C-alpha positions as MATLAB code, in Angstrom:
seq = 'MPLPVHRSFLAILPLCALLAAPSAMAQSSLGAQTPVPPPQRPQAAPPAPPPARPAQQGAAPQRPAPQATAPARPAAPPRAPAAAQRPAAPAPAPPQGTATQRPAAPQGPQAGQPRPRAAPAAGAAAAGAVAAGAVAAARPGASAPAEPAPPRLGSATGLPLPRYAALGSNQVNLRIGPDLRYPVEWTYQRRDLPVLIIDEHQIWRRIRDPEGTEGWVQRPLLSSRRTFLVRGEERVLRRRAEEEAAPVARLKPGVIGRLRRCPEASAWCEVQVGDYRGWLKRSEIWGVAPDEAVN';
ca = [
     123.943    3.977   30.222;
     124.299    1.824   27.107;
     126.957   -0.320   28.767;
     124.842   -1.472   31.721;
     121.928   -2.366   29.468;
     124.124   -4.424   27.222;
     125.452   -6.268   30.190;
     121.937   -7.112   31.353;
     121.192   -8.610   28.008;
     124.377  -10.614   28.233;
     123.299  -11.892   31.618;
     119.918  -12.984   30.314;
     121.245  -14.805   27.268;
     122.571  -17.802   29.250;
     119.193  -18.211   30.864;
     117.502  -18.153   27.479;
     119.918  -20.805   26.261;
     119.094  -23.033   29.210;
     115.377  -22.688   28.585;
     115.729  -23.331   24.887;
     117.850  -26.433   25.419;
     115.015  -28.755   26.609;
     112.696  -27.549   23.868;
     115.448  -28.208   21.396;
     115.849  -31.601   22.872;
     112.183  -32.237   22.554;
     112.273  -31.003   19.070;
     115.227  -33.158   18.360;
     113.412  -36.126   19.855;
     110.390  -35.464   17.748;
     112.463  -34.334   14.855;
     112.921  -37.894   13.710;
     109.211  -38.069   12.855;
     108.356  -34.550   11.816;
     110.822  -32.008   13.167;
     109.064  -28.653   13.306;
     105.959  -28.719   11.164;
     104.088  -31.428   13.068;
     104.081  -29.507   16.343;
     103.074  -26.353   14.485;
     100.259  -28.128   12.600;
      98.697  -29.628   15.703;
      98.889  -26.212   17.365;
      97.161  -24.559   14.407;
      94.941  -27.569   13.728;
      93.313  -27.981   17.125;
      92.043  -24.459   17.178;
      91.276  -24.478   13.435;
      89.279  -27.686   13.258;
      87.007  -26.782   16.163;
      85.881  -23.571   14.492;
      85.837  -25.272   11.091;
      83.813  -28.205   12.338;
      81.259  -26.095   14.152;
      81.168  -23.921   11.058;
      80.427  -27.017    8.990;
      77.961  -28.217   11.576;
      76.368  -24.802   11.594;
      76.306  -24.925    7.801;
      74.652  -28.310    7.971;
      71.698  -26.933    9.892;
      71.699  -24.000    7.539;
      71.540  -26.369    4.586;
      68.459  -28.066    6.020;
      67.074  -24.569    6.251;
      67.261  -24.268    2.459;
      65.834  -27.765    2.424;
      63.036  -26.406    4.542;
      62.563  -23.734    1.923;
      62.583  -26.482   -0.693;
      59.540  -28.093    0.924;
      58.097  -24.608    1.010;
      58.369  -24.643   -2.790;
      56.402  -27.881   -3.008;
      53.932  -26.074   -0.797;
      53.191  -24.088   -3.966;
      51.564  -27.186   -5.514;
      49.077  -27.179   -2.634;
      48.329  -23.660   -3.804;
      47.638  -25.107   -7.220;
      44.991  -27.410   -5.727;
      43.666  -24.327   -3.971;
      43.421  -22.782   -7.437;
      41.521  -25.895   -8.432;
      39.209  -25.184   -5.538;
      38.691  -21.647   -6.831;
      37.159  -22.916  -10.091;
      35.111  -25.213   -7.891;
      33.706  -22.110   -6.159;
      32.298  -20.719   -9.436;
      30.773  -24.144  -10.047;
      27.773  -23.297   -7.814;
      27.613  -19.917   -9.515;
      24.457  -19.386  -11.634;
      26.227  -19.339  -15.035;
      27.794  -22.770  -14.461;
      24.540  -24.024  -13.011;
      22.760  -22.869  -16.120;
      25.488  -24.585  -18.188;
      24.639  -27.811  -16.416;
      20.973  -27.183  -16.993;
      21.497  -26.519  -20.693;
      22.807  -30.039  -21.280;
      19.827  -31.216  -19.256;
      17.564  -29.436  -21.736;
      18.583  -31.685  -24.666;
      18.020  -34.653  -22.370;
      14.527  -33.347  -21.705;
      12.975  -34.869  -24.855;
      14.272  -38.314  -23.916;
      12.313  -39.778  -21.073;
      11.100  -38.271  -17.855;
      12.616  -34.818  -17.693;
      10.125  -33.116  -20.056;
       7.183  -34.627  -18.245;
       8.016  -33.159  -14.821;
       8.844  -29.850  -16.492;
       5.650  -29.891  -18.520;
       3.745  -30.631  -15.357;
       4.719  -27.319  -13.718;
       4.020  -25.614  -17.034;
       0.593  -27.207  -17.069;
       0.114  -26.141  -13.461;
       1.073  -22.591  -14.376;
      -1.305  -22.708  -17.343;
      -4.042  -24.003  -15.076;
      -3.320  -21.242  -12.574;
      -3.424  -18.722  -15.409;
      -6.726  -20.148  -16.581;
      -8.111  -19.923  -13.060;
      -6.891  -16.321  -12.789;
      -8.393  -15.552  -16.200;
     -11.648  -17.095  -15.058;
     -11.530  -14.996  -11.914;
     -10.932  -11.886  -13.993;
     -13.707  -12.898  -16.358;
     -15.959  -13.407  -13.368;
     -14.917  -10.047  -11.975;
     -15.601   -8.197  -15.231;
     -19.324   -8.881  -15.236;
     -19.355   -7.815  -11.616;
     -17.563   -4.581  -12.544;
     -19.928   -3.884  -15.455;
     -22.992   -4.569  -13.306;
     -22.514   -1.495  -11.086;
     -21.802    0.566  -14.220;
     -25.371   -0.014  -15.453;
     -27.173    1.591  -12.520;
     -24.696    4.485  -12.440;
     -26.624    7.772  -12.379;
     -26.423    9.952  -15.500;
     -24.287   13.054  -15.588;
     -26.252   16.152  -14.597;
     -25.952   19.649  -15.995;
     -24.281   22.253  -13.777;
     -26.943   24.895  -14.544;
     -30.220   22.939  -14.719;
     -29.465   19.662  -12.938;
     -31.016   17.782  -15.886;
     -29.340   14.652  -17.253;
     -26.720   14.983  -19.967;
     -26.756   14.406  -22.822;
     -30.382   15.169  -23.767;
     -32.211   16.220  -26.906;
     -33.727   19.609  -27.654;
     -34.627   21.684  -30.715;
     -33.717   25.076  -32.157;
     -36.368   27.660  -31.206;
     -35.573   30.222  -33.913;
     -34.671   30.542  -37.566;
     -31.553   32.551  -36.618;
     -29.298   30.797  -34.128;
     -25.575   31.606  -33.899;
     -23.228   28.800  -32.971;
     -20.137   30.108  -31.171;
     -16.856   28.407  -30.336;
     -17.103   29.406  -26.641;
     -19.751   30.170  -23.999;
     -19.621   33.965  -24.322;
     -20.536   36.693  -26.808;
     -16.856   37.544  -27.155;
     -16.237   34.263  -28.964;
     -16.599   34.326  -32.726;
     -19.596   32.807  -34.528;
     -18.709   29.554  -36.262;
     -22.074   28.759  -37.814;
     -25.560   30.218  -38.163;
     -28.608   27.943  -38.213;
     -31.643   29.125  -40.127;
     -33.963   26.213  -39.520;
     -36.408   26.182  -36.681;
     -37.178   22.849  -34.911;
     -33.875   21.294  -35.994;
     -33.147   18.586  -33.367;
     -29.886   19.004  -31.433;
     -28.193   17.170  -28.584;
     -27.201   19.140  -25.474;
     -23.885   17.763  -24.203;
     -22.769   20.447  -21.710;
     -23.932   23.503  -19.757;
     -22.329   26.724  -18.576;
     -24.594   29.323  -16.953;
     -27.003   30.409  -19.736;
     -24.989   28.667  -22.452;
     -25.496   25.177  -23.841;
     -23.018   23.173  -25.834;
     -24.909   21.341  -28.596;
     -24.212   18.820  -31.346;
     -26.236   18.858  -34.565;
     -27.179   15.829  -36.747;
     -23.984   16.269  -38.789;
     -21.726   16.173  -35.695;
     -20.896   19.911  -35.521;
     -20.513   21.175  -31.948;
     -20.607   24.658  -30.432;
     -22.230   26.957  -27.863;
     -25.649   28.633  -28.122;
     -27.695   30.660  -25.642;
     -30.399   28.874  -23.726;
     -33.294   31.137  -24.926;
     -32.571   30.058  -28.503;
     -33.435   26.423  -27.697;
     -36.805   24.714  -27.241;
     -37.721   21.688  -25.158;
     -40.052   20.482  -27.899;
     -39.033   17.061  -29.224;
     -38.461   16.855  -32.941;
     -36.759   14.437  -35.357;
     -34.913   14.487  -38.674;
     -35.304   11.813  -41.367;
     -31.879   10.449  -42.259;
     -30.393    8.077  -44.754;
     -32.899    7.462  -47.528;
     -36.586    7.890  -48.192;
     -38.709    6.461  -45.368;
     -42.289    5.203  -45.299;
     -44.625    6.637  -42.661;
     -46.967    3.779  -41.666;
     -50.354    3.751  -40.069;
     -49.364    1.264  -37.340;
     -46.101    0.155  -35.740;
     -45.791   -2.814  -38.106;
     -43.723   -3.591  -41.152;
     -46.807   -4.602  -43.160;
     -48.976   -1.670  -42.063;
     -50.459    0.587  -44.731;
     -48.267    3.532  -45.731;
     -49.402    7.028  -44.899;
     -46.670    9.095  -46.604;
     -43.153    8.916  -47.946;
     -40.614   11.171  -46.239;
     -37.428   12.288  -47.929;
     -34.066   12.618  -46.096;
     -33.801   15.885  -44.149;
     -37.518   16.212  -43.419;
     -38.182   17.519  -39.897;
     -41.168   16.403  -37.877;
     -42.480   16.228  -34.342;
     -42.093   13.295  -31.972;
     -45.428   12.446  -30.346;
     -44.409    9.360  -28.335;
     -41.893    6.564  -28.287;
     -42.849    3.625  -26.046;
     -40.032    2.246  -23.944;
     -38.311   -0.857  -25.360;
     -40.111   -0.327  -28.652;
     -38.432    0.051  -32.034;
     -41.190    2.404  -33.269;
     -42.078    6.047  -32.581;
     -45.304    7.865  -33.335;
     -44.553   11.052  -35.281;
     -46.269   13.888  -37.078;
     -45.160   15.757  -40.204;
     -47.494   18.562  -41.119;
     -50.951   16.990  -41.331;
     -49.620   13.429  -41.563;
     -49.383   11.171  -38.544;
     -47.971    7.680  -38.389;
     -45.130    5.441  -37.182;
     -41.430    5.397  -38.015;
     -38.618    3.196  -36.747;
     -36.093    4.719  -34.334;
     -33.285    3.635  -36.629;
     -34.746    5.745  -39.468;
     -34.688    9.090  -37.660;
     -32.263   11.285  -35.656;
     -33.407   12.944  -32.425;
     -34.172   10.070  -30.038;
     -32.005    7.607  -28.151;
     -32.345    3.854  -28.887;
     -33.744    3.059  -25.423;
     -35.374    6.413  -24.606;
     -39.023    6.695  -23.685;
     -40.826    9.805  -25.023;
     -44.374   10.554  -23.887;
];
């Protein structure tokens, strides 16, 4: 077997020599210029430059892409103006508005700015004055219905409160509450002492004496008789309701007497102390209201 194969190779060799002869001739013809390298370079060059050139061309568009990114970087400066717009947004904000108004305040004293501002202030003052006048006008109206308001009435008797009365005994216990279970705070031992009834509870009456002491006493221990107590200093009992009338007697502070009558809207009351009768001023005694009429 090796011998036939070798012979086949020997038969092929002449054919290979014939085929290589023209290429050698071509090479020899071109060899004068550039024998072997030139044909090899054009063979490598034509395929190499096309990929290299498109690669460079592709790189060229890729380089503009970074250039496109470069303009994107300058796009950041537009963001900076946007930042400038952001401070512009706070400009209408109240603090900056007030900052603009604060410089306007120093300009106020110059020419016309204080005058228009003072004008609204004057208008507000005028409105306040009108409102005050309305309130002042309303106050008399509010006090007017208070005058005819009915007096407070006692829950047990239905009589007006407060009203004057007198102690009906020389032994009257003043308690701190309207019941016998409450302790005694004071004991009065002076009949006809004038007191002021200020409250009622069943058979109990809350009273106030001439010295301002208050407490509860039972109704049977009080009298409806009207009496008075001389207060302050020594008073002159006069024959008539006049300052220059003749004196009848001189009454010391603490003297108790009986009220006979007190004309309405009069500053004088007719009184009796023992066997003496005459006139005393309301302001000189305790046991009658300034505008009360006693008949």
